[in-house]
C-alpha positions in Angstrom: -25.6 -1.3 -5.3 -24.2 2.2 -6.0 -21.5 2.7 -8.4 -17.9 2.3 -7.2 -15.7 5.7 -6.9 -12.5 6.1 -8.9 -9.8 7.2 -6.6 -8.9 10.8 -7.1 -5.3 10.8 -6.7 -4.9 7.6 -9.1 -6.9 8.8 -11.9 -4.5 11.6 -11.8 -1.3 9.7 -11.9 -2.3 7.2 -14.2 -3.6 6.7 -17.9 -4.6 3.3 -19.4 -3.2 2.7 -23.3 -5.4 1.3 -25.6 -4.2 -2.0 -25.2 -5.1 -1.9 -21.4 -1.7 -1.3 -19.9 -1.4 1.2 -17.4 1.4 4.2 -18.0 2.7 6.3 -15.3 5.2 9.2 -15.1 8.9 8.7 -13.6 10.0 9.8 -9.9 12.6 12.3 -9.0 11.6 14.9 -11.9 10.0 17.6 -9.4 12.9 19.4 -7.7 16.7 19.2 -7.2 17.3 18.8 -10.9 20.5 21.1 -10.8 22.9 17.9 -9.7 21.3 15.5 -12.3 22.8 15.3 -15.3 21.1 16.1 -18.6 20.9 12.6 -19.7 19.5 11.5 -16.7 16.6 14.4 -16.9 15.9 13.8 -20.3 15.5 10.1 -19.5 13.1 11.1 -16.4 10.7 12.8 -19.2 9.7 9.8 -20.9 6.5 7.8 -19.3 6.8 4.2 -18.4 4.4 1.2 -17.8 3.5 0.0 -14.4 5.0 -2.8 -13.1 2.9 -6.4 -13.4 3.1 -6.6 -9.6 1.4 -3.6 -9.2 -1.2 -3.7 -11.9 -3.9 -5.2 -10.1 -4.2 -2.8 -7.3 -4.0 0.3 -9.6 -6.5 -1.3 -11.9 -8.7 -1.4 -8.6 -8.5 2.2 -7.8 -9.1 3.3 -11.3 -12.3 1.6 -11.1 -11.9 -1.6 -13.2 
């Protein structure tokens, strides 16, 4: 049986934590930043965890 390939787009977007959770970046941070408040932009800098509903699918894309 051949090895399963990791999805290339998923491996660029998600990282696993030490405890097995999956980290992701927040959306709405790439452009049109002039109308967003400094507080909003500051909060968008932080990483967050993937929701439980999506975790199974993303783990499969990451090959595990």
